[in-house]
PLY file of the C-alpha trace (Angstrom):
ply
format ascii 1.0
element vertex 97
property float x
property float y
property float z
element edge 96
property int vertex1
property int vertex2
end_header
-4.11 41.32 39.65
-1.25 43.75 40.07
-1.50 47.10 41.84
-1.14 48.92 38.53
-3.91 46.82 36.91
-6.22 47.63 39.82
-5.62 51.40 39.79
-6.02 51.56 35.99
-9.61 50.38 36.34
-12.51 52.37 34.86
-14.15 52.65 38.26
-12.67 54.65 41.14
-10.14 52.88 43.34
-9.55 54.07 46.89
-6.13 53.07 48.17
-5.56 53.24 51.91
-1.83 53.44 52.61
-1.51 52.35 56.23
0.64 50.54 58.78
-0.16 48.06 61.54
1.44 50.24 64.24
-0.61 53.31 63.28
-3.56 54.18 65.56
-5.45 56.42 63.08
-5.07 53.65 60.44
-7.04 51.32 62.70
-9.77 53.98 62.88
-10.03 53.90 59.06
-10.93 50.16 59.04
-14.59 50.51 60.09
-14.93 53.74 58.05
-13.87 51.88 54.88
-16.26 49.02 55.71
-19.10 51.58 55.99
-18.04 53.13 52.69
-18.07 49.73 50.97
-21.62 49.14 52.29
-22.71 52.54 50.94
-21.11 52.25 47.51
-20.88 48.49 46.88
-19.46 47.77 43.42
-19.09 51.46 42.49
-15.63 51.50 44.11
-12.67 49.22 44.69
-11.05 49.69 48.09
-7.57 48.33 48.75
-5.30 48.63 51.75
-1.54 48.89 51.26
0.75 48.29 54.24
3.62 50.76 53.75
6.01 48.58 55.77
5.36 45.56 53.54
5.16 47.57 50.30
7.70 50.39 50.59
8.02 50.70 46.80
4.30 51.51 46.38
4.50 54.03 49.23
7.63 55.54 47.69
6.13 55.72 44.21
3.31 57.93 45.51
5.49 59.84 47.99
3.44 58.68 50.97
5.01 60.46 53.94
2.52 59.73 56.70
-0.15 57.16 57.34
-3.00 56.85 56.78
-2.81 58.40 53.33
-5.85 57.89 51.12
-5.59 58.22 47.35
-8.43 57.90 44.84
-7.32 56.66 41.41
-9.32 56.43 38.22
-7.79 55.00 35.05
-4.38 55.26 36.72
-4.73 59.00 37.46
-4.69 60.40 40.99
-8.01 62.20 41.42
-7.78 63.04 45.11
-5.45 62.48 48.01
-5.40 63.26 51.71
-3.52 62.15 54.79
-5.28 61.41 58.06
-8.65 59.99 59.00
-11.43 60.95 56.56
-15.11 60.31 57.41
-17.08 57.87 55.23
-19.60 60.49 54.01
-16.73 62.68 52.73
-15.08 59.74 50.96
-18.44 58.81 49.43
-18.83 62.33 47.95
-15.28 62.26 46.54
-15.77 58.86 44.95
-19.16 59.83 43.50
-17.57 62.95 41.96
-14.98 60.70 40.29
-17.31 57.90 39.16
0 1
1 2
2 3
3 4
4 5
5 6
6 7
7 8
8 9
9 10
10 11
11 12
12 13
13 14
14 15
15 16
16 17
17 18
18 19
19 20
20 21
21 22
22 23
23 24
24 25
25 26
26 27
27 28
28 29
29 30
30 31
31 32
32 33
33 34
34 35
35 36
36 37
37 38
38 39
39 40
40 41
41 42
42 43
43 44
44 45
45 46
46 47
47 48
48 49
49 50
50 51
51 52
52 53
53 54
54 55
55 56
56 57
57 58
58 59
59 60
60 61
61 62
62 63
63 64
64 65
65 66
66 67
67 68
68 69
69 70
70 71
71 72
72 73
73 74
74 75
75 76
76 77
77 78
78 79
79 80
80 81
81 82
82 83
83 84
84 85
85 86
86 87
87 88
88 89
89 90
90 91
91 92
92 93
93 94
94 95
95 96
């Protein structure tokens, strides 16, 4: 599946733009695992390494990492840079389900 096929899904898609050298990005790993446990199949979570996928980062004007973007049917519903707690992400995704 391509990135564009994934983000055009009917269910919310949380994209974590990150980089291996980024400390806060490592903090997001366990947070996203918790979120997946809370929401299960209600959300698709994908991680995009900005160093390996500069075109995706450029397309969404990702300046800093981590940047989290929630897509639904290809539309950006929410976006924020920095570490975001799981409970906050859960609320945002539920609002966009």
